[in-house]
Steps between C-alpha positions, in 0.01 A plus 500: 500500500619152507861466610723190472841467655759275350763389760816328357671345792842427340689631200539276201797260539792563273565267220737220594673239278405189704304194436448435861172583670554780767383445856396859497118520436376707205366841603130514554272779380201603709205699376292682785147576431413849627163515334217493753244372252426142410582393148250268332559244218400764246741746666791259476423429133497880437848541652623216285343639184660841571844348565503612866672191610614631846150626583366160403756304714439730799126381506570158369582360849268193491345265238180576317266303284648625171771256367663776278539742786654213723742416224601857467548538878737187494682616186572856609578397864761261367655748253529769759597257775241635727514417873200435706415714814327206669664198385367266770716227632843417372491278192713190559420192305704178460491261224583129571645340182560127448690582200582138399126398525322774310733563209435831309271624780789548728577821312151589367326500822764736652468715184118514539528594868767771420291628197191545728697696762656724233152625415453635859652809661587357841852394590511112530731212584479194281728226581529143351611199697618202278461146632623187312221264609170507685581264782363603842841586650596708205167699513521542868853647482381740228193605697713556803737729289220694353347564845853600639515751210171654602276378226138407583364466142630229272435414131557129468480329148540159629391160380231280663765329718641835610165642583408198700823527699437869575144421625665237736761750613224762591703815455427835662531702182222555239591278216339527151530196259446613142558147368246317714133481542349440846264232358808288466653602837201516734669754737289707745792699642411867459846603434549260190347650188470326164485663148502223234211485255239224551525242222202310637272807475627560146450137408136515622427810289653337191324170541168677450614529136586135473321223324543122512739337445732713696867429396763615752855544396742551788872469563640285763562766755321500843294801397407339164393179664299687774325716244409201284360320798295795612369584158390136447298501813373855465371408137322179615382642834480886477586649837236709681772763597708656217710769661817525710308475816367151416619158613843395379452194275877464396650168592170330591409382155831401336502222257798408289337304211429621156184311454147639423301580812125476504249635749170355437317760709625790294367523147573726218274476198345181636835327539737461790782747515850367407839620599830387326836596661836503333819583693765618252866484600727784437679326207182411308459693178275291290143440625402288193411185714264714712331696221521338166163336397396481862126499481461526870617859503293631209339838580646470856594782727875504577645625829864582481711509817840539346752795475462722208764346273345149537153648466584660159615148384171354611288768334674464170473121510125510579463683167746273319308179592167670442350427852206743441549633847186674647723721700840502680504618866796608703559677834748793571783271386448585146404873546820581307572709194713211366184306425430774237828490330579119494157378375286556191175696564311187372664294776383725784177621353286316739729532804371650832740613774424598854677808632530661845745774415233772466564794716803684365692820581665652195784670693581171669498327160743759353738500803518113466566529124811713574626207706411253229228361715147394398191553739255489213508132421730355763275396797773446752644854440140636510426325828823627637397863408157441661676391824739791507202729447327339800811538716531866383156574607525321837829694594408845366120495546457615141225351270597193299560527125355151443161443649527122494331390829688289762259224620613233745857613451471436123492767223182426306539607133219555250493261202433604138490273198698608198582370172829547311418701187729590206732726701365516863276343750137602456186460732314177455127482499292181550309594187814411312473132577571277186186342383 
């Protein structure tokens, strides 16, 4: 006969009228498995189907290939506040926050980190360290404090400047940058890890769908300018390598003029490819001078490197001025449900968006939602979650929830092309190209 022993370690705490968080840890529940026999996936499903939750949890001590079973393990473990008999190393993770530099992400990256740990049963310490700037002396002082407090793993949502300074400081801790891609940083230090998506790889995949002339709309930010410069060169001279392991081309091909660029060696339909670049200021709301009766852009492919609000304006005016766009291309910047609500379907009908937020965990999504956090569309929160998952696996020895490979210190995400449909993003197929 199968016997299971439920061991409550502490009685339930009495209800107290207080809004302060108590330092006393919540009681943990431990389920000991006294069954000498192995339980297969089918066996686990049978326990669930019969409502034998404790028997299910007694055997569910490791991940399996079935997503529904893994979700059930996480949910019931969290509801019952189960403790782990073998929790591995102590979970201590620091978050380095340049709150004046990253705006809303000062709180959302902390929430994403906390939400991920809430899906686990191990006790943990998660502490944020706020810094006012990213100067070397400020970063060094923060890193020293983090080391003094006994933290060896750090989530650091820094800007390019901050990341460069940390690289120069060469810290002892393992630092994960969810906001930076190693193609920009060129770091070979094994303890510095990067989690940002690869805009170059996304651009390369999107440019396969582009026709000449390619019209690039960007804002005046450094990211917008770099993307426009890269996309121009990649369209005229397609790179041989199109993934996150390839050569970094950012910064090498920057050109600030808006004139048509020709490459006589690269032909499309018997004619030289053309690229037209427009840099739109934040205050610009009317694109008439760029679009109205402009024969140079008829039937063009448009590449949009602007935030979602500005992109919605561009899409609506492409329709207003009857540009007959072959398609509209965009990277992760516009993988945002706002694009569905602020534009007419006819405006976005031929839009193609690259997306790297592909692997998901339903329990992590729901836990983030309780904190008002988004890991479905927000790539920085998503990259933060991926980093937390990697740290958790490194500390505890447990399998990672997210199977995204780490190559040359960089998380390498898969890329899918999607199109904004009537109410959601849908898979895009090359067979759908506009004739």
